[in-house]
N, C-alpha and C positions, 0 to 999 in steps of 0.2 A: 052421526055414523062417521061422518068425515072427520071430525076431529079424533076420533078414537083410531081409524085408520093412519091418520097423519101422525098421531104420535108413537104408533105401533112401527111406523117407517122411522120416524127419528130415533127410536130404540135401537132398531135393525142397525141403521145407520151408525150409530154410536158403538155397538157391539162388534161391527166389521172395522170399525177405525181403531178400536181398542186392540183387537187381534193383530190388524197391520202395525200397529206402534209396538206391541209385543214381539212380533216377528222381526221388524227392522231394527230397533233399538234394545241391545240386550243390555240389561245390568244386572249387578251381581244379586243384590236383596229386593228385586221387585217383585210383588205378588201380583199374580195374574188377574186375582178378582178385583184388586184395584184399578188395576189398567183398565180393565173392561168398566167398571163403574166409573171411572174419570171419563171415559168414552161416552156413555150415556149422559152423564152429567153435563159434559162439553156440548153434546147434540140436543140437549134441552135449553142451555142457554143460548146456543147458537141459533137455533129454530126460532125461539123467542125474539131474538134480534131481527132475525130475518123476516118476520111477519110483522115487525113493528111498523113497517112502512104501509101496511094494509089495514091500520087499525079502523079508519073511516069508513073502508069496503066492507069486503068479507075477509076478515083475517084466518084463513085456512091454512092448517099446518101445510098440505101437500102443495102449496105453490112454490114457485121455483125459487123464490128468497128464502123461505125457509128450508127448504132442502141444502140449499148452497150453506145456509148460515148453520145449519146442523152438521153438515159435512166437514165446513171449516171448524166449528167449534169442538167437535170431536176429536178431530186430528190434533188441534192445538192443545187440548188439556191432556188428552193421553201421552203426547210427545213432551208436553212440558213435566208431567210426572216423571218420566222415565229420564228426562235429563237431571233434573233434579236428585233423582234416586243415585243417579250416576256421578252426580259430585258429591253427594254425602258419604257413599260408599268408599 
């Protein structure tokens, strides 16, 4: 049950980070759904990297490393999408 709650928190972090990237970095042809999708994708990748240090212990998604990694990954990927979209248009 802790895994499901942890992944739900990662998804929520990704959605919030995607929404923040959409709010702060406006580009002409940026799709809101893609911004949120990149936020969730970044949260998953960052969260997995954040919990990689706990592989031999208990790799729970709700550990501090997983939450920090999810936040950093979500902000990175959604902001990267906006910067790339701004350069292309």
